[in-house]
C-alpha positions as CSV (number, residue, x, y, z in Angstrom):
1,X,36.1,49.3,39.1
2,X,33.5,52.0,39.0
3,X,33.5,54.2,36.0
4,X,35.4,57.6,36.4
5,X,33.5,61.0,36.5
6,X,35.1,62.0,33.2
7,X,34.0,58.9,31.4
8,X,30.5,59.4,32.6
9,X,30.5,62.9,31.4
10,X,32.0,61.6,28.0
11,X,29.2,59.0,27.9
12,X,26.7,61.7,28.4
13,X,28.0,63.9,25.9
14,X,28.2,60.7,23.4
15,X,24.3,60.0,24.0
16,X,23.5,63.7,23.5
17,X,25.4,63.5,19.9
18,X,28.1,65.6,20.9
19,X,30.9,63.4,19.7
20,X,33.7,66.1,19.6
21,X,33.0,66.9,23.4
22,X,33.0,63.0,24.2
23,X,36.5,62.6,22.4
24,X,37.8,65.6,24.2
25,X,37.0,64.2,27.4
26,X,38.4,60.9,26.7
27,X,41.4,62.1,25.2
28,X,43.5,62.1,28.5
29,X,42.4,58.4,29.2
30,X,43.1,57.3,25.8
31,X,46.7,58.1,26.3
32,X,47.1,55.3,29.0
33,X,48.5,52.0,28.0
34,X,45.8,49.8,29.8
35,X,42.6,51.3,29.3
36,X,38.8,49.9,29.9
37,X,37.8,48.4,26.8
38,X,34.3,50.1,26.9
39,X,36.2,53.4,26.6
40,X,37.8,52.4,23.7
41,X,34.5,51.5,22.0
42,X,33.1,54.7,22.8
43,X,35.9,56.6,21.4
44,X,35.9,54.2,18.2
45,X,32.4,54.8,17.7
46,X,32.8,58.6,17.9
47,X,35.4,58.7,15.2
48,X,33.5,56.4,13.0
49,X,30.5,58.7,13.3
50,X,32.5,61.7,12.6
51,X,33.9,59.7,9.5
52,X,37.4,59.5,10.8
53,X,37.9,55.8,9.7
54,X,41.7,55.5,10.5
55,X,41.1,56.5,14.0
56,X,38.2,54.6,14.7
57,X,40.0,51.5,13.3
58,X,43.1,51.9,15.4
59,X,40.7,52.2,18.7
60,X,38.8,49.1,17.7
61,X,42.1,47.2,17.3
62,X,43.0,48.3,20.8
63,X,39.5,47.2,22.0
64,X,40.1,43.9,20.4
65,X,43.2,43.2,22.7
66,X,41.2,44.8,25.7
67,X,38.1,42.9,25.2
68,X,39.4,39.4,24.1
69,X,36.0,37.6,24.1
70,X,35.1,39.8,21.2
71,X,38.5,40.0,19.3
72,X,37.3,38.7,16.0
73,X,34.4,41.1,15.9
74,X,36.4,44.1,16.7
75,X,39.3,43.3,14.4
76,X,36.6,42.7,11.7
77,X,35.4,46.4,12.3
78,X,38.8,47.7,12.1
79,X,39.7,45.8,8.6
80,X,36.4,47.2,7.3
81,X,37.3,50.6,8.3
82,X,40.8,50.5,7.1
83,X,39.4,49.3,3.7
84,X,36.8,52.1,3.5
85,X,39.7,54.4,4.1
86,X,41.7,52.9,1.2
87,X,44.4,51.8,3.6
88,X,44.3,48.1,2.1
89,X,47.6,46.9,3.3
90,X,46.4,47.6,6.9
91,X,43.0,46.1,6.1
92,X,44.2,43.0,4.8
93,X,46.7,42.5,7.7
94,X,43.8,43.2,10.1
95,X,41.3,40.8,8.5
96,X,43.8,38.0,8.5
97,X,44.2,38.5,12.2
98,X,40.6,38.6,12.6
99,X,40.3,34.9,10.6
100,X,42.9,33.7,12.7
101,X,41.3,34.8,16.1
102,X,38.4,32.7,16.0
103,X,36.3,29.9,14.2
104,X,35.3,30.2,10.6
105,X,33.1,33.4,10.2
106,X,31.1,34.2,7.3
107,X,31.6,37.8,7.8
108,X,35.1,37.7,8.4
109,X,35.7,35.6,5.4
110,X,33.7,37.9,3.1
111,X,35.8,40.7,4.1
112,X,39.2,38.9,3.8
113,X,38.4,37.3,0.6
114,X,37.4,40.7,-1.1
115,X,40.9,42.2,0.2
116,X,42.7,39.1,-1.2
117,X,41.4,39.8,-4.6
118,X,41.6,43.6,-4.4
119,X,45.4,43.3,-3.2
120,X,46.1,40.5,-5.8
121,X,47.3,38.2,-3.3
122,X,47.3,35.4,-5.8
123,X,49.1,32.8,-3.6
124,X,46.2,32.5,-1.1
125,X,43.2,32.9,-3.2
126,X,43.2,29.5,-4.4
127,X,43.0,28.1,-0.9
128,X,40.5,30.2,0.3
129,X,38.3,29.3,-2.9
130,X,38.9,25.7,-2.3
131,X,37.5,25.9,1.4
132,X,34.2,27.8,0.0
133,X,34.0,25.2,-2.9
134,X,34.4,22.1,-0.5
135,X,31.8,23.7,1.9
136,X,29.3,24.1,-1.2
137,X,30.1,20.7,-2.4
138,X,29.1,19.4,1.0
139,X,25.8,21.2,0.8
140,X,26.5,23.5,3.8
141,X,24.4,26.5,3.2
142,X,26.9,28.7,5.3
143,X,29.1,28.6,2.2
144,X,26.7,29.9,-0.4
145,X,26.5,33.0,1.7
146,X,29.9,33.9,2.0
147,X,30.6,36.2,-0.9
148,X,28.5,38.9,-2.0
149,X,27.0,38.2,-5.6
150,X,29.4,40.3,-7.4
151,X,32.4,38.8,-5.7
152,X,31.2,35.4,-6.3
153,X,31.3,35.8,-10.0
154,X,34.8,37.0,-9.9
155,X,35.9,33.4,-9.4
156,X,33.1,31.1,-9.8
157,X,32.0,30.4,-13.3
158,X,29.7,27.4,-12.8
159,X,26.2,28.2,-13.5
160,X,24.9,25.6,-10.9
161,X,26.8,27.0,-8.3
162,X,26.1,30.6,-9.1
163,X,22.4,29.8,-9.0
164,X,22.5,28.6,-5.2
165,X,24.0,31.8,-3.9
166,X,21.8,33.3,-1.3
167,X,23.8,36.2,-0.3
168,X,22.4,39.5,-1.5
169,X,24.0,42.9,-2.0
170,X,21.3,44.6,0.2
171,X,17.7,44.1,1.1
172,X,15.3,41.0,1.8
173,X,14.4,38.4,-1.0
174,X,10.9,38.6,-2.5
175,X,8.7,35.7,-1.8
176,X,6.2,33.9,-4.0
177,X,3.2,35.8,-2.3
178,X,4.8,39.2,-2.8
179,X,5.5,38.4,-6.4
180,X,1.9,37.3,-6.8
181,X,0.8,40.5,-5.0
182,X,2.8,42.6,-7.4
183,X,1.5,40.7,-10.6
184,X,-2.0,41.3,-9.6
185,X,-1.5,45.0,-9.3
186,X,-4.4,46.9,-10.9
187,X,-3.1,48.1,-14.3
188,X,-4.5,49.7,-17.4
189,X,-2.6,49.6,-20.6
190,X,-2.6,52.6,-22.9
191,X,-1.6,53.6,-26.4
192,X,2.2,53.8,-25.4
193,X,4.1,51.3,-23.6
194,X,5.1,53.1,-20.4
195,X,8.7,52.2,-19.3
196,X,10.6,53.3,-16.1
197,X,14.4,52.7,-15.7
198,X,15.4,52.6,-11.9
199,X,19.2,53.2,-11.3
200,X,21.7,54.8,-9.0
201,X,23.9,55.5,-12.2
202,X,22.5,58.6,-13.8
203,X,26.0,60.5,-14.9
204,X,27.5,60.4,-18.2
205,X,30.8,59.6,-16.8
206,X,29.5,56.3,-15.2
207,X,30.3,53.3,-17.3
208,X,26.6,52.2,-17.6
209,X,25.2,55.6,-18.8
210,X,28.5,55.5,-21.5
211,X,26.6,52.3,-22.8
212,X,22.9,53.0,-22.5
213,X,22.5,56.9,-22.6
214,X,22.0,57.1,-26.3
215,X,19.4,54.2,-26.1
216,X,17.4,56.3,-23.4
217,X,17.5,59.2,-25.7
218,X,16.5,57.0,-28.7
219,X,13.3,55.5,-27.9
220,X,10.5,56.1,-30.2
221,X,8.1,58.7,-28.6
222,X,5.5,57.6,-30.7
223,X,5.3,54.2,-29.2
224,X,7.0,54.6,-25.9
225,X,6.5,56.9,-22.7
226,X,10.1,56.8,-21.0
227,X,10.8,57.8,-17.4
228,X,14.2,57.4,-15.4
229,X,14.0,57.1,-11.8
230,X,17.0,58.2,-10.1
231,X,18.6,57.3,-6.9
232,X,22.2,58.6,-7.8
233,X,24.4,59.7,-5.1
234,X,25.5,63.3,-5.2
235,X,29.0,62.6,-5.7
236,X,28.2,60.6,-8.8
237,X,25.8,63.3,-10.0
238,X,28.8,65.7,-9.6
239,X,31.0,63.8,-12.1
240,X,28.4,64.5,-15.0
241,X,29.6,66.7,-17.8
242,X,26.2,67.8,-19.1
243,X,24.5,64.8,-20.6
244,X,22.3,64.1,-17.5
245,X,20.3,67.4,-18.1
246,X,19.4,65.8,-21.7
247,X,17.9,62.4,-20.1
248,X,14.2,62.1,-20.6
249,X,11.9,62.6,-17.7
250,X,14.3,62.4,-15.1
251,X,12.7,62.1,-11.7
252,X,14.8,62.1,-8.6
253,X,14.0,59.8,-5.8
254,X,17.3,59.8,-3.8
255,X,15.7,61.3,-0.7
256,X,12.6,59.3,-0.6
257,X,12.3,56.3,1.7
258,X,11.0,52.9,0.2
259,X,7.4,53.6,1.0
260,X,7.3,57.0,-0.8
261,X,9.4,56.0,-3.8
262,X,7.0,53.2,-4.3
263,X,3.9,55.3,-4.2
264,X,5.5,57.8,-6.4
265,X,6.8,55.1,-9.0
266,X,3.4,53.4,-9.1
267,X,1.7,56.7,-9.8
268,X,3.1,56.4,-13.2
269,X,1.2,53.2,-13.7
270,X,4.2,51.6,-15.6
271,X,3.7,48.8,-17.9
272,X,7.5,47.7,-17.4
273,X,10.1,48.7,-14.6
274,X,13.8,48.1,-15.7
275,X,16.2,47.6,-13.0
276,X,19.6,48.6,-14.1
277,X,21.6,47.5,-10.8
278,X,21.0,43.8,-9.8
279,X,23.4,42.9,-7.2
280,X,25.6,45.8,-7.5
281,X,26.3,48.9,-5.3
282,X,23.3,50.9,-4.3
283,X,20.8,48.6,-5.6
284,X,17.3,49.3,-3.8
285,X,16.3,45.8,-3.5
286,X,13.5,46.5,-0.9
287,X,12.1,49.0,-3.0
288,X,11.9,46.9,-6.1
289,X,10.4,43.9,-4.1
290,X,7.5,46.2,-2.9
291,X,6.2,46.0,-6.5
292,X,6.6,48.9,-8.8
293,X,5.2,47.5,-12.2
294,X,3.3,44.6,-13.3
295,X,6.5,43.5,-15.6
296,X,9.7,43.8,-13.9
297,X,12.8,43.5,-16.0
298,X,16.6,43.1,-15.0
299,X,19.1,44.8,-17.4
300,X,22.9,45.3,-17.7
301,X,23.7,45.8,-14.0
302,X,24.4,42.3,-12.9
303,X,25.7,39.5,-15.4
304,X,23.4,36.7,-14.2
305,X,20.4,35.6,-12.2
306,X,19.7,38.3,-9.4
307,X,18.8,36.0,-6.2
308,X,16.1,37.4,-4.2
309,X,15.3,40.3,-6.5
310,X,11.6,40.2,-8.2
311,X,12.1,40.6,-11.9
312,X,10.2,38.5,-14.4
313,X,12.9,38.7,-17.3
314,X,16.3,39.2,-17.7
315,X,17.5,40.8,-21.1
316,X,20.5,38.9,-22.4
317,X,21.4,37.2,-25.8
318,X,21.8,33.8,-27.2
319,X,25.6,33.8,-26.3
320,X,25.8,35.1,-22.8
321,X,22.8,32.7,-21.9
322,X,22.4,29.8,-24.4
323,X,19.3,27.5,-23.8
324,X,21.4,25.4,-21.2
325,X,21.4,28.4,-18.8
326,X,17.5,28.5,-18.4
327,X,17.4,26.0,-15.4
328,X,19.6,28.4,-13.5
329,X,17.6,31.5,-13.6
330,X,14.5,32.3,-11.5
331,X,13.8,35.0,-14.2
332,X,12.8,34.4,-17.9
333,X,15.4,35.0,-20.5
334,X,14.4,37.7,-23.0
335,X,17.3,37.3,-25.5
336,X,18.2,40.1,-28.0
337,X,19.0,38.9,-31.3
338,X,22.8,40.3,-31.6
339,X,24.2,41.3,-28.4
340,X,22.8,42.2,-24.9
341,X,25.0,45.0,-24.3
342,X,23.8,48.7,-25.3
343,X,26.4,51.0,-26.8
344,X,26.4,54.6,-27.3
345,X,27.8,55.5,-30.8
346,X,26.5,59.1,-30.6
347,X,28.3,60.7,-27.4
348,X,31.4,58.2,-27.2
349,X,34.5,59.9,-27.9
350,X,36.7,58.6,-30.6
351,X,40.0,60.5,-30.6
352,X,43.3,60.3,-32.3
353,X,46.0,57.5,-30.9
354,X,48.4,58.5,-28.4
355,X,52.1,57.9,-29.0
356,X,54.0,55.0,-27.2
357,X,56.7,57.4,-26.3
358,X,54.0,59.7,-24.6
359,X,52.9,56.6,-22.6
360,X,56.3,55.3,-21.4
361,X,56.0,52.2,-23.6
362,X,58.7,50.6,-25.5
363,X,58.3,51.3,-29.3
364,X,59.4,47.7,-30.4
365,X,57.5,45.6,-28.1
366,X,54.4,43.6,-28.6
367,X,52.0,45.4,-26.0
368,X,49.5,43.3,-24.4
369,X,46.8,45.4,-22.7
370,X,44.6,45.0,-19.6
371,X,42.5,47.7,-18.1
372,X,40.1,45.7,-16.3
373,X,39.4,46.3,-12.6
374,X,42.2,44.3,-10.7
375,X,39.7,42.5,-8.7
376,X,38.8,40.7,-11.8
377,X,42.2,39.3,-12.3
378,X,42.1,35.9,-10.8
379,X,44.9,33.7,-10.3
380,X,44.0,31.7,-13.3
381,X,43.9,34.8,-15.3
382,X,47.3,35.9,-14.2
383,X,48.8,32.6,-14.9
384,X,47.2,32.6,-18.5
385,X,48.5,36.0,-19.1
386,X,51.9,34.6,-18.3
387,X,51.6,31.8,-20.6
388,X,50.8,34.1,-23.4
389,X,53.9,36.3,-22.6
390,X,56.0,33.3,-22.6
391,X,54.8,32.4,-25.9
392,X,55.4,35.9,-27.3
393,X,59.0,36.6,-26.6
394,X,58.9,40.5,-27.2
395,X,55.7,40.9,-25.5
396,X,55.1,43.2,-22.4
397,X,51.9,43.4,-20.2
398,X,50.5,47.1,-20.0
399,X,48.1,47.2,-17.1
400,X,46.0,49.3,-14.9
401,X,47.1,48.5,-11.5
402,X,47.6,51.2,-9.1
403,X,49.2,51.1,-5.6
404,X,52.8,49.8,-4.6
405,X,51.4,46.7,-2.9
406,X,49.2,45.7,-5.7
407,X,51.9,46.2,-8.0
408,X,54.7,44.5,-6.0
409,X,52.1,41.3,-5.6
410,X,51.8,41.1,-9.4
411,X,55.4,41.6,-10.2
412,X,56.1,38.7,-7.6
413,X,53.6,36.5,-9.1
414,X,54.6,36.8,-12.7
415,X,58.3,36.4,-11.5
416,X,57.3,33.0,-10.2
417,X,56.0,32.2,-13.8
418,X,58.9,33.2,-15.5
419,X,58.0,37.0,-16.5
420,X,60.4,39.5,-15.3
421,X,59.5,42.8,-13.8
422,X,61.0,44.8,-16.8
423,X,58.2,43.2,-18.8
424,X,55.4,44.6,-17.0
425,X,54.3,48.6,-17.4
426,X,51.8,50.2,-15.2
427,X,49.3,52.6,-16.2
428,X,47.3,55.3,-14.3
429,X,43.9,56.2,-14.0
430,X,43.0,58.5,-17.1
431,X,40.2,60.8,-18.3
432,X,38.0,58.8,-20.9
433,X,39.4,60.7,-23.8
434,X,42.8,59.9,-23.0
435,X,42.0,56.2,-22.1
436,X,40.5,55.7,-25.7
437,X,43.7,57.6,-26.9
438,X,45.9,55.3,-25.2
439,X,44.3,51.9,-25.9
440,X,45.2,52.4,-29.7
441,X,48.9,52.3,-28.7
442,X,48.6,48.6,-27.6
443,X,48.8,45.4,-29.9
444,X,46.4,43.2,-28.3
445,X,43.8,43.4,-25.5
446,X,43.7,40.7,-22.9
447,X,40.6,39.5,-21.2
448,X,39.8,38.2,-17.6
449,X,38.2,35.0,-16.3
450,X,35.8,33.8,-15.2
451,X,34.5,37.6,-15.1
452,X,35.3,39.2,-18.6
453,X,35.7,42.8,-19.4
454,X,32.4,44.2,-20.0
455,X,32.5,48.0,-20.6
456,X,36.2,47.6,-20.6
457,X,36.0,45.3,-23.7
458,X,33.6,47.5,-25.6
459,X,36.0,50.6,-25.1
460,X,38.8,48.5,-26.3
461,X,37.0,47.5,-29.5
462,X,35.6,51.2,-29.9
463,X,39.1,52.3,-29.8
464,X,40.0,49.6,-32.6
465,X,42.1,47.3,-30.3
466,X,41.7,43.7,-30.8
467,X,40.5,41.8,-27.9
468,X,41.2,38.0,-27.2
469,X,39.1,35.6,-25.2
470,X,37.9,32.1,-25.0
471,X,34.4,30.6,-24.6
472,X,33.0,30.9,-21.1
473,X,30.6,28.9,-18.9
474,X,28.3,31.6,-17.6
475,X,26.8,35.1,-18.3
476,X,29.8,36.8,-16.8
477,X,32.5,34.8,-18.9
478,X,30.7,35.1,-22.2
479,X,30.3,38.7,-22.6
480,X,33.5,39.3,-24.6
481,X,32.4,36.4,-26.9
482,X,29.0,38.3,-27.3
483,X,30.6,41.6,-28.1
484,X,33.4,40.2,-30.5
485,X,30.6,38.3,-32.4
486,X,28.4,41.3,-32.6
487,X,31.4,43.3,-34.1
488,X,32.0,40.5,-36.6
489,X,35.3,39.4,-35.4
490,X,34.5,35.9,-33.9
491,X,37.9,34.8,-35.0
492,X,39.2,36.5,-31.8
493,X,37.3,34.0,-29.7
494,X,39.1,30.9,-28.8
495,X,37.8,27.4,-27.7
496,X,39.8,27.2,-24.4
497,X,42.6,28.4,-22.8
498,X,45.3,26.4,-24.5
499,X,43.8,27.6,-27.8
500,X,44.0,31.4,-26.6
501,X,47.6,31.0,-26.1
502,X,48.1,29.6,-29.5
503,X,45.8,32.2,-31.0
504,X,47.9,35.3,-29.2
505,X,51.2,33.8,-30.3
506,X,49.8,33.3,-33.9
507,X,48.7,36.9,-34.1
508,X,52.0,38.4,-32.5
509,X,53.8,36.3,-35.3
510,X,51.6,37.2,-38.1
511,X,51.4,40.9,-38.0
512,X,49.8,41.2,-41.4
513,X,47.0,39.1,-40.1
514,X,46.6,41.3,-36.9
515,X,46.8,44.4,-39.0
516,X,44.0,43.0,-41.0
517,X,41.9,42.3,-38.1
518,X,42.4,45.8,-36.7
519,X,41.4,47.0,-40.0
520,X,38.5,44.9,-40.0
521,X,37.3,46.4,-36.4
522,X,37.8,49.9,-37.6
523,X,35.7,49.2,-40.7
524,X,32.8,47.3,-38.8
525,X,32.8,49.7,-36.0
526,X,30.3,51.8,-38.0
527,X,28.4,49.1,-39.7
528,X,28.1,46.1,-37.4
529,X,25.4,45.5,-34.8
530,X,27.6,46.1,-31.5
531,X,27.9,49.9,-31.8
532,X,24.7,50.3,-33.7
533,X,22.6,52.3,-31.1
534,X,19.5,52.6,-33.4
535,X,19.3,49.1,-34.1
536,X,19.9,47.9,-30.5
537,X,17.3,50.4,-29.4
538,X,14.8,48.9,-31.9
539,X,15.4,45.4,-30.8
540,X,15.1,46.5,-26.9
541,X,11.9,48.1,-27.8
542,X,10.9,44.7,-29.7
543,X,11.7,43.1,-26.3
544,X,9.1,45.1,-24.4
545,X,6.6,44.8,-27.0
546,X,6.7,41.0,-26.8
547,X,6.6,41.2,-22.9
548,X,3.5,43.5,-23.2
549,X,1.8,41.3,-25.8
550,X,1.9,38.4,-23.6
551,X,0.7,40.2,-20.5
552,X,-2.2,41.6,-22.3
553,X,-3.1,38.1,-23.6
554,X,-3.1,36.9,-20.2
555,X,0.0,34.8,-20.3
556,X,2.5,34.5,-17.6
557,X,6.1,35.6,-18.5
558,X,8.2,33.1,-20.7
559,X,11.5,32.7,-22.2
560,X,11.6,34.8,-25.5
561,X,13.8,35.6,-28.3
562,X,13.6,39.0,-30.2
563,X,13.8,38.6,-33.9
564,X,16.6,40.6,-35.6
565,X,16.0,43.2,-38.1
566,X,17.3,43.0,-41.6
567,X,21.1,43.5,-41.5
568,X,22.2,47.1,-42.2
569,X,24.8,47.5,-45.0
570,X,25.5,51.4,-45.1
571,X,27.3,52.9,-42.2
572,X,24.9,54.1,-39.5
573,X,27.0,57.3,-38.5
């Protein structure tokens, strides 16, 4: 059948960029029950380009039925649009249809698996994980590229498998030749060490800056020349409460393409470029891999080796990366002496506790708190929490979990493991000050596995809330142990999951011991290394100095450990 006159006019409007006119011309046709699939696709594209995601998704679903040869692809596009529009129920349903409509697809499985975790569909996640693990075990390279790097760490704590991932968050992986070219860049060291931090997180309300901003402000100007290269989205910049204006030498490169940004950053002749993103949202891999400095360092954004990103070192510590981790990193380990995680003790709020009554919590219960991102709650984690609750008869779970479908899925799963719905209390998103206030109303903080709380654990400890964890098997699963050890409360680190259940039950039974630990956390908050911003900054500077010393001596990067400063006995604030 020849295309109709109105469709040809609509197509001309589409090609001319007049999307609204195109949709107006197509509107009468779209009301028909039977429509040419190509018309549906043009209309879907118009809505997508106009950022009308729901309308676009619905049209792609219709196109999937009209053009069955590409059904799975169109359903995948619809699922992703529903997800972007935060209609996760429809996104998940559509992704399942996409998976069922054709052979195994990496892209479909990537989206489906993300949605299963985001929606806490605990009963279906293990089978999906088993399929991927079996594929990996068989050596099929397809299965090592299913999950995005961050998503992979949410379920796999095996460093050997982590090191074989080939999926990247963005960009093209570096090559030995491109690395050699970067390392051979003309360079002249000066009297000060020139360090550039590259990030998309420059807002005082972003979790990374809540940890790092006082370090950026505390570098010794006599020895270091610090520059911040910012490609932060405007929506994140808009959340800043004013600290951003105080960040030193902030250079905005958001609107520069990679070629222009590379030339601009190279003009500073940096000794060290520190990438604060790794495989996380908005990383500019291709910019980093163009070669920005003779030494490039990965820090804080991604808890592991970042496949394909050209960095010489990873900033870590002996707990998150023991010697056994070395074979699984293409980067060299530069280990700080006490904890890899920076913490801001100068601009981080410490407010009075909120009352349980104001939070809707029972006064006489033992409150177990989790404020981790829900996608970190693996089926194993939820089962472990159910075991802890079963071991503490008067316990309740207080959890940040928004959305009726997520909440229903969690309630159903916990019910299957013997925990009734009346023992689960849901919290909403809160301002940072209100969050620190409410954390103090809980009795014990819970952790997630195999991806621990990072900033989340740090916030709980800053608020004085004890957090229990157990020893992990890779960087992401060892973070809470690192933080607890640096705060001087290693007794909150269990050897394994069984020990964690016993530890939680023991603390709930012996409230005097728990109170002693809370007081210990409060006392050490201003003396232990974890929240000692100045001490951490000097250790980080020591790391930079060791890197530069090796480079000046003509030595290739190698694993190194920074020596600790003498212990501090007086409060640092």
